[in-house]
C-alpha positions in Angstrom: -74.7 25.3 28.6 -72.0 24.9 31.4 -72.5 26.1 35.0 -71.1 29.8 35.6 -68.0 30.0 37.6 -66.6 26.3 36.9 -63.1 26.5 35.7 -60.2 24.1 35.2 -56.6 23.9 33.5 -55.7 20.7 31.8 -52.6 19.8 29.5 -53.0 17.3 26.7 -49.1 16.1 26.2 -47.3 14.0 23.8 -45.6 10.5 25.0 -42.9 11.3 23.0 -40.9 13.7 20.6 -41.9 17.2 19.9 -44.8 16.8 17.8 -45.8 20.5 18.0 -42.6 22.3 17.0 -43.6 22.4 13.5 -45.7 25.6 13.1 -48.6 24.0 10.6 -49.3 21.3 13.3 -49.1 23.8 16.1 -51.4 26.1 14.3 -53.9 23.3 13.6 -54.0 21.9 17.2 -54.7 25.6 18.3 -57.4 26.1 15.6 -58.9 22.6 16.4 -59.0 23.5 20.2 -60.9 26.6 19.7 -63.3 25.4 16.9 -64.1 22.7 19.2 -64.7 25.2 22.5 -66.9 27.3 20.0 -69.2 24.6 18.8 -69.4 23.0 22.5 -70.1 26.3 24.1 -66.9 26.0 26.0 -65.3 29.3 27.2 -61.4 29.1 26.9 -59.8 31.6 29.1 -56.1 30.8 27.9 -54.5 28.5 25.7 -50.7 27.8 25.9 -48.9 25.8 23.3 -45.2 24.5 23.4 -43.3 21.7 21.5 -44.9 19.0 23.2 -48.1 20.0 24.9 -51.1 22.4 24.9 -52.5 23.4 28.0 -56.1 24.8 28.1 -57.7 27.0 31.1 -61.4 26.2 30.2 -64.7 27.6 31.8 -66.0 23.8 32.6 -65.7 21.6 35.6 -62.6 19.0 35.5 -64.8 16.3 34.1 -66.4 18.3 31.2 -62.7 19.4 30.4 -61.2 15.8 30.4 -64.1 15.0 27.9 -63.4 18.3 25.9 -59.4 16.8 25.8 -60.2 13.5 24.7 -62.1 15.0 21.9 -59.5 17.3 20.8 -56.9 14.5 20.9 -59.1 12.1 19.0 -59.9 14.7 16.2 -56.1 15.9 16.0 -54.7 12.5 15.9 -57.2 11.6 12.9 -56.1 14.8 11.1 -52.4 14.2 11.8 -52.4 10.6 10.4 -54.3 11.3 7.6 -52.2 14.4 6.5 -48.8 12.8 7.5 -49.3 9.3 7.0 -47.8 8.8 10.4 -48.4 7.5 13.9 -50.7 9.4 16.1 -49.8 13.0 17.2 -50.0 12.5 20.9 -48.8 8.6 20.8 -50.5 5.6 22.1 
């Protein structure tokens, strides 16, 4: 699906607060990233998560990586807002 040899590292960071300090939220964000990668045929070389961000080293070009992060942001914001009846996970 994606050209071999392409690679980029991108970070999705919260605008404020520490939304990933809760283990359940952190695990859901990581599972969402891995599931999305599997569905899209994207190789994840590395996943790093801290209290405010997720950093993904992916086997895609930068433009595809930005699209991947946009979809991850959309999906995890929807889950977070539905689960906790709170504002978006990543901020506005």
